[in-house]
C-alpha positions as CSV (number, residue, x, y, z in Angstrom):
1,M,-133.2,-19.8,101.8
2,T,-129.5,-20.3,102.1
3,H,-127.1,-19.2,99.6
4,Y,-126.2,-22.8,98.7
5,K,-129.9,-23.8,98.2
6,I,-130.2,-20.9,95.9
7,V,-127.2,-21.8,94.0
8,L,-128.5,-25.5,93.6
9,L,-131.8,-24.3,92.4
10,L,-130.2,-22.2,89.6
11,M,-128.8,-24.2,86.5
12,F,-125.1,-24.3,86.7
13,S,-122.8,-23.8,83.8
14,F,-119.9,-26.0,83.9
15,M,-116.8,-25.2,82.0
16,I,-114.8,-28.6,81.7
17,Q,-111.1,-28.1,81.6
18,G,-109.4,-31.4,81.0
19,C,-106.5,-32.9,79.4
20,S,-105.2,-36.4,78.6
21,D,-101.8,-37.8,78.3
22,T,-102.0,-40.9,76.2
23,S,-98.6,-41.3,75.9
24,H,-98.3,-42.4,79.6
25,G,-102.0,-43.9,79.7
26,I,-103.0,-41.2,82.2
27,Y,-106.2,-39.3,81.7
28,R,-107.1,-36.2,83.8
29,S,-109.7,-33.7,84.1
30,D,-110.8,-30.8,86.4
31,F,-113.6,-28.5,86.4
32,V,-114.5,-24.8,86.9
33,I,-118.1,-24.2,88.3
34,K,-119.4,-20.8,87.5
35,H,-122.7,-19.0,88.2
36,P,-124.8,-19.0,84.8
37,L,-125.9,-15.4,85.1
38,S,-122.8,-13.6,86.1
39,N,-120.3,-16.3,84.8
40,Q,-118.3,-15.8,88.0
41,P,-116.5,-18.6,89.6
42,L,-118.2,-20.2,92.5
43,S,-115.8,-20.8,95.6
44,G,-116.6,-23.4,98.4
45,V,-119.0,-25.5,96.5
46,P,-119.0,-29.0,97.6
47,Y,-118.6,-31.6,94.8
48,K,-117.8,-35.2,94.0
49,I,-116.0,-36.4,90.9
50,I,-116.0,-40.1,89.7
51,S,-113.3,-41.0,87.5
52,P,-113.7,-43.6,84.6
53,D,-111.8,-46.2,86.7
54,G,-114.1,-45.6,89.7
55,T,-112.1,-43.5,91.8
56,I,-113.9,-40.8,93.7
57,I,-112.7,-37.3,94.9
58,K,-114.7,-35.1,97.3
59,G,-114.0,-31.7,97.9
60,K,-114.9,-28.1,97.6
61,T,-114.1,-25.5,94.8
62,D,-111.2,-23.1,95.4
63,K,-111.5,-19.3,95.2
64,N,-111.3,-19.6,91.5
65,G,-114.1,-22.2,91.4
66,L,-111.8,-25.0,90.5
67,T,-112.1,-28.5,91.5
68,A,-109.2,-30.7,92.2
69,E,-107.6,-32.7,89.2
70,A,-109.2,-36.1,89.0
71,T,-107.0,-38.8,87.2
72,S,-107.6,-42.3,85.7
73,K,-105.7,-44.9,83.9
74,K,-108.9,-45.7,82.0
75,P,-110.5,-43.4,79.2
76,G,-113.9,-42.3,79.8
77,E,-116.1,-39.8,81.3
78,F,-115.4,-37.9,84.4
79,I,-118.7,-37.3,86.3
80,L,-119.1,-34.2,88.4
81,T,-121.7,-34.0,90.9
82,L,-122.6,-31.2,93.4
83,I,-123.3,-32.6,96.9
84,P,-124.4,-31.3,100.2
85,A,-121.5,-30.0,102.4
86,G,-122.4,-32.8,105.0
87,E,-121.4,-35.4,102.5
88,L,-117.8,-34.3,102.4
């Protein structure tokens, strides 16, 4: 079983790091993906973020497990989904 499949089988812990700038009407969020047992950041994990205004961002986490920052002019939930590398 590949490392990626093992990681997907484990339950991830997500530490959501986000902020909002209501004075300019811009909302933003990013995520750090960490291993649930070791609490270490996971690099190279493919993901998709859907912002409240429907914008879709796809990428891979950096060496610190961090995703790209997603922005929206509408308030609401930013939805993070882990995806297969082939969907990038």
